[in-house]
N, C-alpha and C positions, 0 to 999 in steps of 0.2 A: 505493500501499500505505500502511496507518495505521501509525503509530509504535508504537501499542500495539493489541492486539485481544485480547480473551477470548471463547470459542464453546463454547457448550454445559455451561458452568462448573455443576457440580453436588455438592453435598455435604451428606451424611448424617450427622449422630451417630447413636453406638450407643444403640439403645434406645428411639428414637423412630419414630415409626409414618410422618414426613413428612420431605421435603428440607427441609434449613434454606434452601438456594438450590437453584434448579431450571433449567436450562440458560438461564443468563446468557449472552447475546451482547450483548457492547460493545466500540466500537472509540473510539480517542481520537487526534487528531491530534497532531504536535507542538507544544509551548507551548500548549495548549489545557488548559482546567479541566473538569473533568467532578464533577458533584456527586450524590452518592447520596443519596436521601431516601426515608422511609417511616417508618411509624409502628414502635415499638418492636416486636422479634420478627419483622420484615420481611426479615432476613437481610443486611442494609446491611456491618454490621460482618465477618460470615461472610465476605461476599465480598470485603472489604476485606484480610482476614487471608491468605485464599487468594492473592490478587495478591501479598502481602508474602511469601508462602512460611511463614508460621506455622501454616497450616492444607493439606491434602494433599486437593485435591478426588477426589470418587470418579469422576467423568467430566468430560471437557472439555480444552481447552488455552487455553494462554496463552502469548502471544509480545510480545516488545518489541524493536523494532526487527527485527535479522536474527536473534533470538536466541529459541530456545523456553525459555520456562522450565517450563512444564507440557505433556507430550505424553504420548501411549501409551507411549513408551520412555524419555522424560527427566523429569526433576525436579530444577529447580537449586534450591540451598539460598538461605536468605534473603541470606546474607552476599555471596553472588556475583551479585545480581541489579543492583547498582547504583542502589539506591533509597534515598530518605531517610523517616522517619517522625517526624511532629509527633502527638504524643499528646495526650488530652483533660487530664492531670495532668501535663503537661511533661515529668515521669521525669528531672529533672536530680539530679545526687548532689549531697546536703545538704553533705557533708563537703569535696568540691572548689570550688576559686573557678572564678568563671565562664569563664576562660582555659582552667583545666583541663577543664571539663566540654565544652567546646568541641573539645579537643584529643583529648578521649578516645580517639575513632575515627582517630587520624591518627598511629599509632605507626611505621607505615611511613615517613614524613617525618622528614628531619633536626630538629634544635630550631628551628634559624632557620627552616626551611619552616613548622614549626608556629606560631611566632611571628607568622609574616608572615600564615599563614592566619587565624590567631584575629583579627589586626588587622583584616583585610579584612572578614571575615563581621562583626565588631562594626560596624564603619563603616556596611556595608550595612543593617544592623536600629537603625542610629541609637544604638547605646550605648557609642560609643568612649570609653575611659576605665572602663569598667566590668569589665576584664579581671580584677582583683584584689578584686572582690566575693563574698559568699558569697550562693546562691541566697535565703536568709532575709531578706537585706539589700534584696531586690527586692521591687516589687510582682508582682501578679499578670501585668499587661501587660509587665512587663520581662522576667520569666521565661518568657513565652511567646516574646518575641524573640529570647532565648538559646537557647530549645530550636530555633528557626527557624534561628539561626546554627551552631548543631551540624549540622544536617540538610545546611544548605548548604554547610560546611565540606568535605563529602567528594564534592561535586560530582555530585551524584545525578543518573540520568536520569529519574526519575520520580519525584513526590514524594508521598507518603499521608499524608493528614490526618483523623485520627479525632475528630470533634468537638472541634475544637481551642478553641472559643469558650464553651465552657458553662459553664466555672468563671469567667467575668467578667461584670461588672455592664454594664447595655446602654450606657452613656457609654463606658467602655473597649473594650468588644467593637466597637462601631462605628469606632471610630480604628484597633484591631489589625487589624480584617478588611481595612480599606481599605489599610492599610500593608503586610501582606502579600501578600495578591493582586495589589497594585498592583506589589510589587517582584517577586513571581514572575513577573509578565508580562514585566517589565521583562527578566528574565533569560533569559526564554524557557525555563521550565521546566514541564513538563507535570504536572497534578496531579488526584489524584482525591481527594475528599473526602467524607467521612461528615458530613452536617450534620442537626442536630435541627429548625431552626427553617426554617420554609418561606420566611421572607423573607431569610433568608441565603442558602439556595438561589438565589433569583432575583438576587441581587446578586453572586454569587461564580461562577456556573456559565456555561461557554459552553453548554455542554449539561446537562439534568439528567435522570438516569434514577429513575425512582418505581418502587419495588420494592413487592409487597403479599404477604405470607406466602411469601416465598421467589420469586416469579414476578414478572419485568420487566413492568410494564404499558406503559410510555410511555417514550421518550428522546426528548428534544425541546429545540429551545433554550427558554431561559425565557419568552418571548414565545409560541411558539407554543404550551407547555404550559400558559400560562395561559390565553390566549385560545381556542385549540383543544384542549381537552383531547379524550382518547380515550374516556372513560370517566365516570361519576358519581364513582367514588371521586376520579380525578385532579382531577377541577374542585372538589370539596370540600377535597382536602387542601390546595391551594394558597389557599384564601379561599372565603369564603361564596358561594354560587352559590345562585341560583333555578332550580328544575326542573320542567318541563312536561312529562309523558307528550305524544306526538305520533306522527303517522301521516305518512311522507313519500311522495307519490305525486303522479303528473303535474304535476312544477315545483311544487308547493306543499307546505306542512307543515300538517296538519289538527290542531287541537288545541283546547283548551279558550279560548284566545285569538282563536280564529276561523281561517278558512284564509288562512294568509300564503303572499306569493310566495317561492318559492325559485329563482328563474330560472338561477342559475348550480351546481345540484345536480341533474346530469343524471341520478343514480344510480336503479337500479330503486327499486321501492317496498321499504319498510322499516318499522319500528315502533320508536321509540328516545323521547330526551329533548331537549327545547330548553334551553339553558342561558341565563340571563341574569345577568350581571356586577352586583353592587350598584350600581358607578358608573355604570352604561350606563343606569339607571333616573333620571328628571329629572321636573320636575313644569309644565313647559312644553312644547307640541308644537313637533315641528320647524318651523322658519320655511322651508325651501325646500319648494316644493309638491310638485315631482316626487319627493321622499322621504317616502314616508309614514311615519306614526307608528303604533304601536298604542298604544292608549288602554285604560288598565287602573285600574278602579274600585277602590278599595282602604280599608280602615279603618285608621286610624293607632293604633296600640297604644301606642307609647313613641319617646322621641327621648334620644340619648345624644349628647353633646358629644365628640370625639374628636380635638379639636385641627384638622387641616387639613379634617375633615369632621364633619357631622352623622351617626350611624348611626341611620337610620329603623328601627323595627321594624312591619311591617304586615301585615293580613291581605287578601289581594287576591279580590274578588268574581268569581272567574275565569269564573262561568257567568251572570253578571250581563250584564242587555241592554247597559249603557253598555262594558262591555269589546268594543270592536271595533276594527278596523283601519281608520283612518282614510284616506278613498280608495281603501279596498279592502276593503271589510269584507263577511264573509257569516256564516251561523251555524255554532256550535262544532259538532263532530261528537262522538260517544259513545265513549267510550275505555274502557268497563267492562272489556272483555275484555283490554284492555292492562294493568289494573290487578289483573284476577285471575290473570293468568298471572305476574308477576314473578320475575324469578328471586330467591333468597336470596344470589346473589354480592355481594360487597362493593362491585362497580362499581354497583350500583344502589342507589337509595333503598328506604330499609324499607317505605315507603308510597307511594301515589300522587300526585295533585296535592298539594303541599305544603300545609298553611294558614297557614303563616308564611313571609313573606319578609323580606328586608333590602335596604334602598336607601342608598345613600352621596351626600348631598348636599354641597355646597360650602357653606362657612363663612357662612350667614347666619342670618337669623330661621327657625327649622323651623316644620314644619306644627305645629297644636295638637293634642296626641294625644286619642283618641277621638272623632274626626270623620272624616268621609269626603274623600277626596281624590283625583284623578285623576292617576296617573304615567303617563309614557310611554316609551316604548323604540322605537329605529330598528329596522328588520329587518335592519341590516348587522349589528347588535349580538348577533344570535342564533344560538349556537352547534349545530350538531347532533351530539347524541350516539348513537350505535348500541348 
């Protein structure tokens, strides 16, 4: 049995025609970190508020350990759920010193116990000696540590974080992010976070839940969500993705790149997309003879230096004679029917074979813009999306 479980959680606000969240199913093991991601209005914060008890779901159940928080016959108020909250704006009392902010929810303890708890949590967040300062005397990162100390002081079973890093600059955010999630993992506290930046999601979550228009599109580990997205929307949300319409049949993918082998995909015939991540495109063919490479003739549009790599914008000649599968080539197939019948759903690109691709190359001399070059990709790096 999972430590935390939400089933069928649905919430619709008065005066609206669509559910803010619809039939969300999520589970979490003790000590794990779940990150909620999605564009603005996808339902992330609504779902978090239902977990916290600030919103009452219209349907569905929520259970933590052996206690029901929400069920057809029960609704547990927020103060009895044993959760901690870490907000975007820290929510510190400006007129109270740091120690008093942390002790605010500990009035059931004696004065000595409060002081011990304040000292312990300040030590955990590396702010020993800051108890007598006021919030305005602290930096943004220090205020976030105080907010975390206040949440930890109550020994929460589950910690909820609502975009906790959005008010911090990049350098401070990276430091605070590693400190907070490192500490929470050390303490074994389960967390559910709303994160705006997909890079933060990849770094912070044991599992990532992607929401779109109130629906849960996919829940997976960061690696699986990035390398094996279940939809084009998921592929694009976590970073650039080059997409090619394709048909899967008879152990092969038929697309504008040719007929590509798919020996480990025994599923029945279907139409879908092949996803190629920018870092999987390179400019030299694979050296191993038994691993064929797909050669794609491209026009280089522009090159941008981004530190660890060059970002290359290019136009692939997807139906060009040079576009072949080395050691296993055959003519491309016609996909006009696929392009004409594409759904308007957000999980699909707006058009067919995209005219513009992105490649990420290691830091060395980039190719010359406005010239033709050949890029390669291994079939092992093709991701099928249906």
